[in-house]
PDB file of N, CA, C, O and CB in Angstrom:
ATOM      1  N   MET A   1       6.454   2.803 175.070  1.00  0.00           N
ATOM      2  CA  MET A   1       6.764   2.906 173.660  1.00  0.00           C
ATOM      3  C   MET A   1       6.814   4.387 173.280  1.00  0.00           C
ATOM      4  O   MET A   1       6.019   5.188 173.772  1.00  0.00           O
ATOM      5  CB  MET A   1       5.719   2.136 172.800  1.00  0.00           C
ATOM      6  N   GLY A   2       7.742   4.739 172.413  1.00  0.00           N
ATOM      7  CA  GLY A   2       7.904   6.128 172.008  1.00  0.00           C
ATOM      8  C   GLY A   2       6.771   6.616 171.117  1.00  0.00           C
ATOM      9  O   GLY A   2       6.122   5.834 170.424  1.00  0.00           O
ATOM     10  N   GLU A   3       6.552   7.916 171.152  1.00  0.00           N
ATOM     11  CA  GLU A   3       5.473   8.524 170.361  1.00  0.00           C
ATOM     12  C   GLU A   3       5.712   8.361 168.863  1.00  0.00           C
ATOM     13  O   GLU A   3       4.766   8.138 168.107  1.00  0.00           O
ATOM     14  CB  GLU A   3       5.338  10.008 170.705  1.00  0.00           C
ATOM     15  N   LEU A   4       6.962   8.470 168.428  1.00  0.00           N
ATOM     16  CA  LEU A   4       7.263   8.312 167.010  1.00  0.00           C
ATOM     17  C   LEU A   4       6.925   6.893 166.535  1.00  0.00           C
ATOM     18  O   LEU A   4       6.408   6.711 165.433  1.00  0.00           O
ATOM     19  CB  LEU A   4       8.744   8.627 166.741  1.00  0.00           C
ATOM     20  N   LYS A   5       7.216   5.907 167.359  1.00  0.00           N
ATOM     21  CA  LYS A   5       6.894   4.517 166.996  1.00  0.00           C
ATOM     22  C   LYS A   5       5.388   4.336 166.875  1.00  0.00           C
ATOM     23  O   LYS A   5       4.914   3.678 165.949  1.00  0.00           O
ATOM     24  CB  LYS A   5       7.466   3.528 168.042  1.00  0.00           C
ATOM     25  N   LYS A   6       4.629   4.917 167.807  1.00  0.00           N
ATOM     26  CA  LYS A   6       3.164   4.831 167.742  1.00  0.00           C
ATOM     27  C   LYS A   6       2.653   5.467 166.455  1.00  0.00           C
ATOM     28  O   LYS A   6       1.772   4.927 165.786  1.00  0.00           O
ATOM     29  CB  LYS A   6       2.520   5.517 168.971  1.00  0.00           C
ATOM     30  N   TRP A   7       3.222   6.629 166.118  1.00  0.00           N
ATOM     31  CA  TRP A   7       2.810   7.349 164.916  1.00  0.00           C
ATOM     32  C   TRP A   7       3.094   6.531 163.660  1.00  0.00           C
ATOM     33  O   TRP A   7       2.261   6.473 162.756  1.00  0.00           O
ATOM     34  CB  TRP A   7       3.523   8.700 164.836  1.00  0.00           C
ATOM     35  N   ARG A   8       4.252   5.907 163.601  1.00  0.00           N
ATOM     36  CA  ARG A   8       4.613   5.103 162.422  1.00  0.00           C
ATOM     37  C   ARG A   8       3.744   3.865 162.291  1.00  0.00           C
ATOM     38  O   ARG A   8       3.475   3.416 161.177  1.00  0.00           O
ATOM     39  CB  ARG A   8       6.078   4.692 162.492  1.00  0.00           C
ATOM     40  N   ASP A   9       3.303   3.309 163.403  1.00  0.00           N
ATOM     41  CA  ASP A   9       2.475   2.105 163.372  1.00  0.00           C
ATOM     42  C   ASP A   9       1.038   2.373 162.937  1.00  0.00           C
ATOM     43  O   ASP A   9       0.270   1.431 162.740  1.00  0.00           O
ATOM     44  CB  ASP A   9       2.471   1.460 164.726  1.00  0.00           C
ATOM     45  N   GLN A  10       0.659   3.649 162.783  1.00  0.00           N
ATOM     46  CA  GLN A  10      -0.713   3.987 162.407  1.00  0.00           C
ATOM     47  C   GLN A  10      -0.995   3.827 160.918  1.00  0.00           C
ATOM     48  O   GLN A  10      -2.150   3.951 160.510  1.00  0.00           O
ATOM     49  CB  GLN A  10      -1.013   5.393 162.815  1.00  0.00           C
ATOM     50  N   LYS A  11       0.003   3.560 160.099  1.00  0.00           N
ATOM     51  CA  LYS A  11      -0.149   3.391 158.654  1.00  0.00           C
ATOM     52  C   LYS A  11      -0.856   4.589 158.010  1.00  0.00           C
ATOM     53  O   LYS A  11      -2.041   4.509 157.688  1.00  0.00           O
ATOM     54  CB  LYS A  11      -0.926   2.110 158.356  1.00  0.00           C
ATOM     55  N   TRP A  12      -0.147   5.676 157.826  1.00  0.00           N
ATOM     56  CA  TRP A  12      -0.695   6.903 157.264  1.00  0.00           C
ATOM     57  C   TRP A  12      -0.888   6.752 155.766  1.00  0.00           C
ATOM     58  O   TRP A  12      -0.056   6.163 155.076  1.00  0.00           O
ATOM     59  CB  TRP A  12       0.218   8.098 157.569  1.00  0.00           C
ATOM     60  N   VAL A  13      -2.001   7.293 155.270  1.00  0.00           N
ATOM     61  CA  VAL A  13      -2.327   7.213 153.850  1.00  0.00           C
ATOM     62  C   VAL A  13      -2.586   8.611 153.291  1.00  0.00           C
ATOM     63  O   VAL A  13      -2.921   9.541 154.024  1.00  0.00           O
ATOM     64  CB  VAL A  13      -3.555   6.303 153.623  1.00  0.00           C
ATOM     65  N   ARG A  14      -2.424   8.732 151.987  1.00  0.00           N
ATOM     66  CA  ARG A  14      -2.604   9.990 151.272  1.00  0.00           C
ATOM     67  C   ARG A  14      -4.048  10.074 150.786  1.00  0.00           C
ATOM     68  O   ARG A  14      -4.585   9.102 150.254  1.00  0.00           O
ATOM     69  CB  ARG A  14      -1.604  10.107 150.078  1.00  0.00           C
ATOM     70  N   ILE A  15      -4.677  11.235 150.970  1.00  0.00           N
ATOM     71  CA  ILE A  15      -6.070  11.447 150.589  1.00  0.00           C
ATOM     72  C   ILE A  15      -6.112  12.429 149.423  1.00  0.00           C
ATOM     73  O   ILE A  15      -5.524  13.508 149.496  1.00  0.00           O
ATOM     74  CB  ILE A  15      -6.912  11.973 151.794  1.00  0.00           C
ATOM     75  N   GLY A  16      -6.808  12.056 148.348  1.00  0.00           N
ATOM     76  CA  GLY A  16      -6.953  12.935 147.189  1.00  0.00           C
ATOM     77  C   GLY A  16      -8.119  13.885 147.363  1.00  0.00           C
ATOM     78  O   GLY A  16      -8.944  13.706 148.259  1.00  0.00           O
ATOM     79  N   THR A  17      -8.190  14.897 146.510  1.00  0.00           N
ATOM     80  CA  THR A  17      -9.260  15.887 146.601  1.00  0.00           C
ATOM     81  C   THR A  17     -10.613  15.305 146.205  1.00  0.00           C
ATOM     82  O   THR A  17     -11.643  15.953 146.387  1.00  0.00           O
ATOM     83  CB  THR A  17      -8.940  17.084 145.722  1.00  0.00           C
ATOM     84  N   ASP A  18     -10.617  14.090 145.667  1.00  0.00           N
ATOM     85  CA  ASP A  18     -11.877  13.417 145.351  1.00  0.00           C
ATOM     86  C   ASP A  18     -12.391  12.589 146.529  1.00  0.00           C
ATOM     87  O   ASP A  18     -13.463  11.992 146.438  1.00  0.00           O
ATOM     88  CB  ASP A  18     -11.700  12.523 144.129  1.00  0.00           C
ATOM     89  N   GLY A  19     -11.638  12.545 147.634  1.00  0.00           N
ATOM     90  CA  GLY A  19     -12.060  11.830 148.832  1.00  0.00           C
ATOM     91  C   GLY A  19     -11.644  10.377 148.866  1.00  0.00           C
ATOM     92  O   GLY A  19     -12.097   9.622 149.726  1.00  0.00           O
ATOM     93  N   LYS A  20     -10.787   9.973 147.942  1.00  0.00           N
ATOM     94  CA  LYS A  20     -10.337   8.576 147.886  1.00  0.00           C
ATOM     95  C   LYS A  20      -8.937   8.449 148.475  1.00  0.00           C
ATOM     96  O   LYS A  20      -8.144   9.391 148.446  1.00  0.00           O
ATOM     97  CB  LYS A  20     -10.355   8.050 146.430  1.00  0.00           C
ATOM     98  N   ILE A  21      -8.652   7.267 149.008  1.00  0.00           N
ATOM     99  CA  ILE A  21      -7.312   6.959 149.508  1.00  0.00           C
ATOM    100  C   ILE A  21      -6.434   6.675 148.299  1.00  0.00           C
ATOM    101  O   ILE A  21      -6.744   5.798 147.493  1.00  0.00           O
ATOM    102  CB  ILE A  21      -7.325   5.737 150.508  1.00  0.00           C
ATOM    103  N   LYS A  22      -5.338   7.416 148.172  1.00  0.00           N
ATOM    104  CA  LYS A  22      -4.482   7.337 146.991  1.00  0.00           C
ATOM    105  C   LYS A  22      -3.238   6.480 147.172  1.00  0.00           C
ATOM    106  O   LYS A  22      -2.562   6.173 146.189  1.00  0.00           O
ATOM    107  CB  LYS A  22      -4.069   8.702 146.594  1.00  0.00           C
ATOM    108  N   GLY A  23      -2.919   6.084 148.399  1.00  0.00           N
ATOM    109  CA  GLY A  23      -1.724   5.290 148.638  1.00  0.00           C
ATOM    110  C   GLY A  23      -1.049   5.733 149.920  1.00  0.00           C
ATOM    111  O   GLY A  23      -1.610   6.521 150.681  1.00  0.00           O
ATOM    112  N   PRO A  24       0.147   5.233 150.164  1.00  0.00           N
ATOM    113  CA  PRO A  24       0.851   5.604 151.389  1.00  0.00           C
ATOM    114  C   PRO A  24       1.249   7.073 151.416  1.00  0.00           C
ATOM    115  O   PRO A  24       1.490   7.681 150.373  1.00  0.00           O
ATOM    116  CB  PRO A  24       2.079   4.747 151.554  1.00  0.00           C
ATOM    117  N   CYS A  25       1.316   7.627 152.596  1.00  0.00           N
ATOM    118  CA  CYS A  25       1.704   9.017 152.779  1.00  0.00           C
ATOM    119  C   CYS A  25       3.153   9.206 152.326  1.00  0.00           C
ATOM    120  O   CYS A  25       3.995   8.330 152.525  1.00  0.00           O
ATOM    121  CB  CYS A  25       1.529   9.448 154.259  1.00  0.00           C
ATOM    122  N   GLY A  26       3.428  10.344 151.724  1.00  0.00           N
ATOM    123  CA  GLY A  26       4.788  10.634 151.271  1.00  0.00           C
ATOM    124  C   GLY A  26       5.034  10.260 149.826  1.00  0.00           C
ATOM    125  O   GLY A  26       6.159  10.395 149.343  1.00  0.00           O
ATOM    126  N   THR A  27       4.001   9.788 149.109  1.00  0.00           N
ATOM    127  CA  THR A  27       4.190   9.386 147.725  1.00  0.00           C
ATOM    128  C   THR A  27       3.587  10.382 146.744  1.00  0.00           C
ATOM    129  O   THR A  27       3.419  10.063 145.567  1.00  0.00           O
ATOM    130  CB  THR A  27       3.591   8.026 147.502  1.00  0.00           C
ATOM    131  N   SER A  28       3.263  11.573 147.209  1.00  0.00           N
ATOM    132  CA  SER A  28       2.676  12.594 146.349  1.00  0.00           C
ATOM    133  C   SER A  28       3.706  13.063 145.323  1.00  0.00           C
ATOM    134  O   SER A  28       4.869  13.275 145.665  1.00  0.00           O
ATOM    135  CB  SER A  28       2.163  13.788 147.188  1.00  0.00           C
ATOM    136  N   LYS A  29       3.289  13.222 144.083  1.00  0.00           N
ATOM    137  CA  LYS A  29       4.193  13.686 143.026  1.00  0.00           C
ATOM    138  C   LYS A  29       4.534  15.165 143.199  1.00  0.00           C
ATOM    139  O   LYS A  29       5.634  15.598 142.854  1.00  0.00           O
ATOM    140  CB  LYS A  29       3.563  13.450 141.646  1.00  0.00           C
ATOM    141  N   ASN A  30       3.598  15.927 143.728  1.00  0.00           N
ATOM    142  CA  ASN A  30       3.786  17.364 143.907  1.00  0.00           C
ATOM    143  C   ASN A  30       4.425  17.607 145.279  1.00  0.00           C
ATOM    144  O   ASN A  30       3.729  17.648 146.294  1.00  0.00           O
ATOM    145  CB  ASN A  30       2.422  18.132 143.776  1.00  0.00           C
ATOM    146  N   LYS A  31       5.718  17.762 145.304  1.00  0.00           N
ATOM    147  CA  LYS A  31       6.433  17.931 146.573  1.00  0.00           C
ATOM    148  C   LYS A  31       6.247  19.325 147.170  1.00  0.00           C
ATOM    149  O   LYS A  31       6.396  19.495 148.380  1.00  0.00           O
ATOM    150  CB  LYS A  31       7.912  17.660 146.372  1.00  0.00           C
ATOM    151  N   LYS A  32       5.927  20.319 146.355  1.00  0.00           N
ATOM    152  CA  LYS A  32       5.716  21.680 146.849  1.00  0.00           C
ATOM    153  C   LYS A  32       4.360  21.831 147.524  1.00  0.00           C
ATOM    154  O   LYS A  32       4.215  22.622 148.456  1.00  0.00           O
ATOM    155  CB  LYS A  32       5.838  22.679 145.707  1.00  0.00           C
ATOM    156  N   ASN A  33       3.359  21.073 147.057  1.00  0.00           N
ATOM    157  CA  ASN A  33       2.004  21.152 147.601  1.00  0.00           C
ATOM    158  C   ASN A  33       1.448  19.726 147.722  1.00  0.00           C
ATOM    159  O   ASN A  33       0.615  19.319 146.913  1.00  0.00           O
ATOM    160  CB  ASN A  33       1.076  22.050 146.693  1.00  0.00           C
ATOM    161  N   PRO A  34       1.904  18.966 148.728  1.00  0.00           N
ATOM    162  CA  PRO A  34       1.509  17.562 148.840  1.00  0.00           C
ATOM    163  C   PRO A  34       0.049  17.374 149.250  1.00  0.00           C
ATOM    164  O   PRO A  34      -0.616  18.305 149.706  1.00  0.00           O
ATOM    165  CB  PRO A  34       2.399  16.866 149.834  1.00  0.00           C
ATOM    166  N   ASP A  35      -0.423  16.148 149.074  1.00  0.00           N
ATOM    167  CA  ASP A  35      -1.785  15.791 149.456  1.00  0.00           C
ATOM    168  C   ASP A  35      -1.902  15.686 150.975  1.00  0.00           C
ATOM    169  O   ASP A  35      -0.896  15.622 151.682  1.00  0.00           O
ATOM    170  CB  ASP A  35      -2.203  14.465 148.793  1.00  0.00           C
ATOM    171  N   ARG A  36      -3.137  15.669 151.466  1.00  0.00           N
ATOM    172  CA  ARG A  36      -3.426  15.492 152.896  1.00  0.00           C
ATOM    173  C   ARG A  36      -3.125  14.047 153.277  1.00  0.00           C
ATOM    174  O   ARG A  36      -3.426  13.131 152.512  1.00  0.00           O
ATOM    175  CB  ARG A  36      -4.917  15.857 153.228  1.00  0.00           C
ATOM    176  N   CYS A  37      -2.545  13.838 154.426  1.00  0.00           N
ATOM    177  CA  CYS A  37      -2.297  12.495 154.952  1.00  0.00           C
ATOM    178  C   CYS A  37      -3.048  12.323 156.267  1.00  0.00           C
ATOM    179  O   CYS A  37      -3.126  13.240 157.085  1.00  0.00           O
ATOM    180  CB  CYS A  37      -0.774  12.244 155.153  1.00  0.00           C
ATOM    181  N   LEU A  38      -3.597  11.126 156.448  1.00  0.00           N
ATOM    182  CA  LEU A  38      -4.318  10.772 157.675  1.00  0.00           C
ATOM    183  C   LEU A  38      -4.006   9.330 158.023  1.00  0.00           C
ATOM    184  O   LEU A  38      -3.618   8.557 157.147  1.00  0.00           O
ATOM    185  CB  LEU A  38      -5.856  10.981 157.514  1.00  0.00           C
ATOM    186  N   PRO A  39      -4.170   8.945 159.302  1.00  0.00           N
ATOM    187  CA  PRO A  39      -4.029   7.541 159.658  1.00  0.00           C
ATOM    188  C   PRO A  39      -5.115   6.722 158.940  1.00  0.00           C
ATOM    189  O   PRO A  39      -6.243   7.191 158.786  1.00  0.00           O
ATOM    190  CB  PRO A  39      -4.119   7.352 161.203  1.00  0.00           C
ATOM    191  N   LEU A  40      -4.783   5.528 158.512  1.00  0.00           N
ATOM    192  CA  LEU A  40      -5.707   4.679 157.767  1.00  0.00           C
ATOM    193  C   LEU A  40      -7.008   4.436 158.524  1.00  0.00           C
ATOM    194  O   LEU A  40      -8.084   4.474 157.926  1.00  0.00           O
ATOM    195  CB  LEU A  40      -5.048   3.356 157.446  1.00  0.00           C
ATOM    196  N   ALA A  41      -6.927   4.188 159.825  1.00  0.00           N
ATOM    197  CA  ALA A  41      -8.136   3.929 160.621  1.00  0.00           C
ATOM    198  C   ALA A  41      -9.076   5.128 160.593  1.00  0.00           C
ATOM    199  O   ALA A  41     -10.288   4.956 160.468  1.00  0.00           O
ATOM    200  CB  ALA A  41      -7.762   3.589 162.076  1.00  0.00           C
ATOM    201  N   LYS A  42      -8.540   6.332 160.707  1.00  0.00           N
ATOM    202  CA  LYS A  42      -9.373   7.539 160.680  1.00  0.00           C
ATOM    203  C   LYS A  42      -9.951   7.751 159.290  1.00  0.00           C
ATOM    204  O   LYS A  42     -11.116   8.124 159.155  1.00  0.00           O
ATOM    205  CB  LYS A  42      -8.558   8.776 161.113  1.00  0.00           C
ATOM    206  N   ALA A  43      -9.152   7.517 158.255  1.00  0.00           N
ATOM    207  CA  ALA A  43      -9.619   7.702 156.880  1.00  0.00           C
ATOM    208  C   ALA A  43     -10.781   6.761 156.567  1.00  0.00           C
ATOM    209  O   ALA A  43     -11.707   7.142 155.850  1.00  0.00           O
ATOM    210  CB  ALA A  43      -8.467   7.470 155.886  1.00  0.00           C
ATOM    211  N   ARG A  44     -10.743   5.563 157.084  1.00  0.00           N
ATOM    212  CA  ARG A  44     -11.828   4.598 156.844  1.00  0.00           C
ATOM    213  C   ARG A  44     -13.099   4.963 157.598  1.00  0.00           C
ATOM    214  O   ARG A  44     -14.195   4.612 157.162  1.00  0.00           O
ATOM    215  CB  ARG A  44     -11.384   3.197 157.245  1.00  0.00           C
ATOM    216  N   ARG A  45     -12.972   5.661 158.723  1.00  0.00           N
ATOM    217  CA  ARG A  45     -14.135   6.060 159.526  1.00  0.00           C
ATOM    218  C   ARG A  45     -14.913   7.204 158.895  1.00  0.00           C
ATOM    219  O   ARG A  45     -16.119   7.331 159.104  1.00  0.00           O
ATOM    220  CB  ARG A  45     -13.694   6.458 160.918  1.00  0.00           C
ATOM    221  N   LEU A  46     -14.231   8.030 158.130  1.00  0.00           N
ATOM    222  CA  LEU A  46     -14.837   9.248 157.601  1.00  0.00           C
ATOM    223  C   LEU A  46     -15.502   9.024 156.243  1.00  0.00           C
ATOM    224  O   LEU A  46     -15.166   8.089 155.517  1.00  0.00           O
ATOM    225  CB  LEU A  46     -13.788  10.335 157.484  1.00  0.00           C
ATOM    226  N   SER A  47     -16.448   9.897 155.919  1.00  0.00           N
ATOM    227  CA  SER A  47     -17.127   9.820 154.623  1.00  0.00           C
ATOM    228  C   SER A  47     -16.216  10.389 153.539  1.00  0.00           C
ATOM    229  O   SER A  47     -15.253  11.100 153.827  1.00  0.00           O
ATOM    230  CB  SER A  47     -18.484  10.586 154.657  1.00  0.00           C
ATOM    231  N   LYS A  48     -16.538  10.062 152.285  1.00  0.00           N
ATOM    232  CA  LYS A  48     -15.772  10.604 151.165  1.00  0.00           C
ATOM    233  C   LYS A  48     -15.874  12.121 151.127  1.00  0.00           C
ATOM    234  O   LYS A  48     -14.911  12.806 150.782  1.00  0.00           O
ATOM    235  CB  LYS A  48     -16.260  10.008 149.838  1.00  0.00           C
ATOM    236  N   LYS A  49     -17.031  12.641 151.479  1.00  0.00           N
ATOM    237  CA  LYS A  49     -17.252  14.086 151.466  1.00  0.00           C
ATOM    238  C   LYS A  49     -16.325  14.782 152.468  1.00  0.00           C
ATOM    239  O   LYS A  49     -15.732  15.814 152.153  1.00  0.00           O
ATOM    240  CB  LYS A  49     -18.728  14.409 151.786  1.00  0.00           C
ATOM    241  N   ALA A  50     -16.200  14.215 153.676  1.00  0.00           N
ATOM    242  CA  ALA A  50     -15.339  14.795 154.708  1.00  0.00           C
ATOM    243  C   ALA A  50     -13.872  14.703 154.308  1.00  0.00           C
ATOM    244  O   ALA A  50     -13.106  15.639 154.537  1.00  0.00           O
ATOM    245  CB  ALA A  50     -15.564  14.092 156.053  1.00  0.00           C
ATOM    246  N   LEU A  51     -13.476  13.580 153.711  1.00  0.00           N
ATOM    247  CA  LEU A  51     -12.097  13.416 153.264  1.00  0.00           C
ATOM    248  C   LEU A  51     -11.768  14.408 152.146  1.00  0.00           C
ATOM    249  O   LEU A  51     -10.696  15.012 152.139  1.00  0.00           O
ATOM    250  CB  LEU A  51     -11.856  11.975 152.785  1.00  0.00           C
ATOM    251  N   ALA A  52     -12.693  14.567 151.210  1.00  0.00           N
ATOM    252  CA  ALA A  52     -12.477  15.497 150.101  1.00  0.00           C
ATOM    253  C   ALA A  52     -12.357  16.929 150.616  1.00  0.00           C
ATOM    254  O   ALA A  52     -11.525  17.694 150.130  1.00  0.00           O
ATOM    255  CB  ALA A  52     -13.624  15.394 149.078  1.00  0.00           C
ATOM    256  N   ALA A  53     -13.183  17.295 151.598  1.00  0.00           N
ATOM    257  CA  ALA A  53     -13.161  18.658 152.140  1.00  0.00           C
ATOM    258  C   ALA A  53     -11.820  18.978 152.790  1.00  0.00           C
ATOM    259  O   ALA A  53     -11.273  20.059 152.566  1.00  0.00           O
ATOM    260  CB  ALA A  53     -14.288  18.843 153.157  1.00  0.00           C
ATOM    261  N   THR A  54     -11.282  18.064 153.586  1.00  0.00           N
ATOM    262  CA  THR A  54     -10.008  18.331 154.252  1.00  0.00           C
ATOM    263  C   THR A  54      -8.853  18.330 153.254  1.00  0.00           C
ATOM    264  O   THR A  54      -7.902  19.095 153.413  1.00  0.00           O
ATOM    265  CB  THR A  54      -9.753  17.294 155.349  1.00  0.00           C
ATOM    266  N   ALA A  55      -8.924  17.479 152.226  1.00  0.00           N
ATOM    267  CA  ALA A  55      -7.875  17.455 151.203  1.00  0.00           C
ATOM    268  C   ALA A  55      -7.890  18.743 150.380  1.00  0.00           C
ATOM    269  O   ALA A  55      -6.834  19.286 150.057  1.00  0.00           O
ATOM    270  CB  ALA A  55      -8.050  16.232 150.279  1.00  0.00           C
ATOM    271  N   LYS A  56      -9.087  19.233 150.041  1.00  0.00           N
ATOM    272  CA  LYS A  56      -9.203  20.476 149.276  1.00  0.00           C
ATOM    273  C   LYS A  56      -8.695  21.665 150.089  1.00  0.00           C
ATOM    274  O   LYS A  56      -8.061  22.572 149.549  1.00  0.00           O
ATOM    275  CB  LYS A  56     -10.663  20.712 148.851  1.00  0.00           C
ATOM    276  N   LYS A  57      -8.979  21.652 151.394  1.00  0.00           N
ATOM    277  CA  LYS A  57      -8.500  22.727 152.266  1.00  0.00           C
ATOM    278  C   LYS A  57      -6.974  22.751 152.286  1.00  0.00           C
ATOM    279  O   LYS A  57      -6.368  23.821 152.229  1.00  0.00           O
ATOM    280  CB  LYS A  57      -9.053  22.553 153.699  1.00  0.00           C
ATOM    281  N   LYS A  58      -6.361  21.586 152.367  1.00  0.00           N
ATOM    282  CA  LYS A  58      -4.897  21.474 152.388  1.00  0.00           C
ATOM    283  C   LYS A  58      -4.300  21.965 151.069  1.00  0.00           C
ATOM    284  O   LYS A  58      -3.314  22.702 151.072  1.00  0.00           O
ATOM    285  CB  LYS A  58      -4.468  20.013 152.656  1.00  0.00           C
ATOM    286  N   LYS A  59      -4.884  21.566 149.955  1.00  0.00           N
ATOM    287  CA  LYS A  59      -4.374  21.970 148.648  1.00  0.00           C
ATOM    288  C   LYS A  59      -4.515  23.482 148.440  1.00  0.00           C
ATOM    289  O   LYS A  59      -3.602  24.130 147.928  1.00  0.00           O
ATOM    290  CB  LYS A  59      -5.112  21.214 147.535  1.00  0.00           C
ATOM    291  N   ALA A  60      -5.659  24.035 148.840  1.00  0.00           N
ATOM    292  CA  ALA A  60      -5.899  25.467 148.659  1.00  0.00           C
ATOM    293  C   ALA A  60      -4.910  26.294 149.473  1.00  0.00           C
ATOM    294  O   ALA A  60      -4.364  27.276 148.970  1.00  0.00           O
ATOM    295  CB  ALA A  60      -7.337  25.824 149.057  1.00  0.00           C
ATOM    296  N   ALA A  61      -4.677  25.913 150.707  1.00  0.00           N
ATOM    297  CA  ALA A  61      -3.731  26.639 151.555  1.00  0.00           C
ATOM    298  C   ALA A  61      -2.300  26.442 151.063  1.00  0.00           C
ATOM    299  O   ALA A  61      -1.475  27.349 151.167  1.00  0.00           O
ATOM    300  CB  ALA A  61      -3.857  26.181 153.016  1.00  0.00           C
ATOM    301  N   GLY A  62      -2.009  25.271 150.535  1.00  0.00           N
ATOM    302  CA  GLY A  62      -0.678  24.996 149.989  1.00  0.00           C
ATOM    303  C   GLY A  62      -0.359  25.879 148.801  1.00  0.00           C
ATOM    304  O   GLY A  62       0.789  26.282 148.611  1.00  0.00           O
ATOM    305  N   ARG A  63      -1.375  26.182 147.996  1.00  0.00           N
ATOM    306  CA  ARG A  63      -1.159  27.085 146.851  1.00  0.00           C
ATOM    307  C   ARG A  63      -0.805  28.492 147.324  1.00  0.00           C
ATOM    308  O   ARG A  63      -0.134  29.238 146.612  1.00  0.00           O
ATOM    309  CB  ARG A  63      -2.415  27.133 145.954  1.00  0.00           C
ATOM    310  N   ARG A  64      -1.252  28.851 148.518  1.00  0.00           N
ATOM    311  CA  ARG A  64      -0.937  30.170 149.084  1.00  0.00           C
ATOM    312  C   ARG A  64       0.382  30.151 149.854  1.00  0.00           C
ATOM    313  O   ARG A  64       0.775  31.167 150.426  1.00  0.00           O
ATOM    314  CB  ARG A  64      -2.069  30.636 150.006  1.00  0.00           C
ATOM    315  N   GLY A  65       1.065  29.014 149.874  1.00  0.00           N
ATOM    316  CA  GLY A  65       2.371  28.937 150.510  1.00  0.00           C
ATOM    317  C   GLY A  65       2.387  28.372 151.916  1.00  0.00           C
ATOM    318  O   GLY A  65       3.449  28.308 152.537  1.00  0.00           O
ATOM    319  N   LYS A  66       1.235  27.960 152.439  1.00  0.00           N
ATOM    320  CA  LYS A  66       1.215  27.399 153.787  1.00  0.00           C
ATOM    321  C   LYS A  66       1.643  25.934 153.751  1.00  0.00           C
ATOM    322  O   LYS A  66       1.226  25.175 152.876  1.00  0.00           O
ATOM    323  CB  LYS A  66      -0.191  27.536 154.415  1.00  0.00           C
ATOM    324  N   GLN A  67       2.476  25.549 154.708  1.00  0.00           N
ATOM    325  CA  GLN A  67       2.927  24.167 154.777  1.00  0.00           C
ATOM    326  C   GLN A  67       2.068  23.361 155.737  1.00  0.00           C
ATOM    327  O   GLN A  67       1.723  22.215 155.452  1.00  0.00           O
ATOM    328  CB  GLN A  67       4.390  24.104 155.201  1.00  0.00           C
ATOM    329  N   PHE A  68       1.722  23.948 156.862  1.00  0.00           N
ATOM    330  CA  PHE A  68       0.943  23.247 157.877  1.00  0.00           C
ATOM    331  C   PHE A  68      -0.476  23.798 157.883  1.00  0.00           C
ATOM    332  O   PHE A  68      -0.692  24.984 158.130  1.00  0.00           O
ATOM    333  CB  PHE A  68       1.596  23.389 159.281  1.00  0.00           C
ATOM    334  N   VAL A  69      -1.443  22.921 157.607  1.00  0.00           N
ATOM    335  CA  VAL A  69      -2.840  23.317 157.504  1.00  0.00           C
ATOM    336  C   VAL A  69      -3.652  22.414 158.421  1.00  0.00           C
ATOM    337  O   VAL A  69      -3.557  21.188 158.351  1.00  0.00           O
ATOM    338  CB  VAL A  69      -3.351  23.236 156.028  1.00  0.00           C
ATOM    339  N   ARG A  70      -4.449  23.034 159.277  1.00  0.00           N
ATOM    340  CA  ARG A  70      -5.265  22.285 160.220  1.00  0.00           C
ATOM    341  C   ARG A  70      -6.390  21.541 159.491  1.00  0.00           C
ATOM    342  O   ARG A  70      -6.922  22.034 158.496  1.00  0.00           O
ATOM    343  CB  ARG A  70      -5.847  23.227 161.288  1.00  0.00           C
ATOM    344  N   ASN A  71      -6.748  20.355 159.990  1.00  0.00           N
ATOM    345  CA  ASN A  71      -7.855  19.594 159.417  1.00  0.00           C
ATOM    346  C   ASN A  71      -9.172  20.319 159.609  1.00  0.00           C
ATOM    347  O   ASN A  71      -9.275  21.238 160.421  1.00  0.00           O
ATOM    348  CB  ASN A  71      -7.928  18.205 160.039  1.00  0.00           C
ATOM    349  N   THR A  72     -10.170  19.903 158.863  1.00  0.00           N
ATOM    350  CA  THR A  72     -11.501  20.457 159.042  1.00  0.00           C
ATOM    351  C   THR A  72     -12.065  19.965 160.371  1.00  0.00           C
ATOM    352  O   THR A  72     -11.573  18.985 160.931  1.00  0.00           O
ATOM    353  CB  THR A  72     -12.432  20.065 157.861  1.00  0.00           C
ATOM    354  N   ARG A  73     -13.086  20.635 160.871  1.00  0.00           N
ATOM    355  CA  ARG A  73     -13.665  20.304 162.169  1.00  0.00           C
ATOM    356  C   ARG A  73     -14.180  18.857 162.209  1.00  0.00           C
ATOM    357  O   ARG A  73     -14.018  18.173 163.220  1.00  0.00           O
ATOM    358  CB  ARG A  73     -14.802  21.274 162.495  1.00  0.00           C
ATOM    359  N   THR A  74     -14.791  18.395 161.132  1.00  0.00           N
ATOM    360  CA  THR A  74     -15.321  17.030 161.080  1.00  0.00           C
ATOM    361  C   THR A  74     -14.215  15.992 161.259  1.00  0.00           C
ATOM    362  O   THR A  74     -14.394  15.003 161.970  1.00  0.00           O
ATOM    363  CB  THR A  74     -16.045  16.794 159.752  1.00  0.00           C
ATOM    364  N   VAL A  75     -13.095  16.216 160.627  1.00  0.00           N
ATOM    365  CA  VAL A  75     -11.977  15.276 160.714  1.00  0.00           C
ATOM    366  C   VAL A  75     -11.328  15.320 162.093  1.00  0.00           C
ATOM    367  O   VAL A  75     -10.957  14.282 162.641  1.00  0.00           O
ATOM    368  CB  VAL A  75     -10.936  15.584 159.634  1.00  0.00           C
ATOM    369  N   ARG A  76     -11.191  16.521 162.651  1.00  0.00           N
ATOM    370  CA  ARG A  76     -10.583  16.639 163.992  1.00  0.00           C
ATOM    371  C   ARG A  76     -11.398  15.917 165.042  1.00  0.00           C
ATOM    372  O   ARG A  76     -10.831  15.319 165.957  1.00  0.00           O
ATOM    373  CB  ARG A  76     -10.434  18.105 164.386  1.00  0.00           C
ATOM    374  N   SER A  77     -12.719  15.957 164.932  1.00  0.00           N
ATOM    375  CA  SER A  77     -13.573  15.359 165.963  1.00  0.00           C
ATOM    376  C   SER A  77     -13.780  13.859 165.779  1.00  0.00           C
ATOM    377  O   SER A  77     -14.288  13.193 166.680  1.00  0.00           O
ATOM    378  CB  SER A  77     -14.911  16.046 165.975  1.00  0.00           C
ATOM    379  N   ALA A  78     -13.399  13.329 164.643  1.00  0.00           N
ATOM    380  CA  ALA A  78     -13.615  11.893 164.372  1.00  0.00           C
ATOM    381  C   ALA A  78     -12.609  11.025 165.076  1.00  0.00           C
ATOM    382  O   ALA A  78     -12.655   9.801 164.951  1.00  0.00           O
ATOM    383  CB  ALA A  78     -13.555  11.617 162.886  1.00  0.00           C
TER     384      ALA A  78
END
């Protein structure tokens, strides 16, 4: 099976800066500085605090013009 198919089957969701799942990935109103997206299974494994931290990191870097922002260490290791 192709890697793109595997990626699409993971059901990616959008994470808000409050640490809550906001809906499917790609539905952010702010197209210039979108929310953090993660696979649903990973988002459910993590605490609200960890989700909020990675979402805030993405938003802060997006305000500085960065498009690709690495996840926090807690999220990467989960």
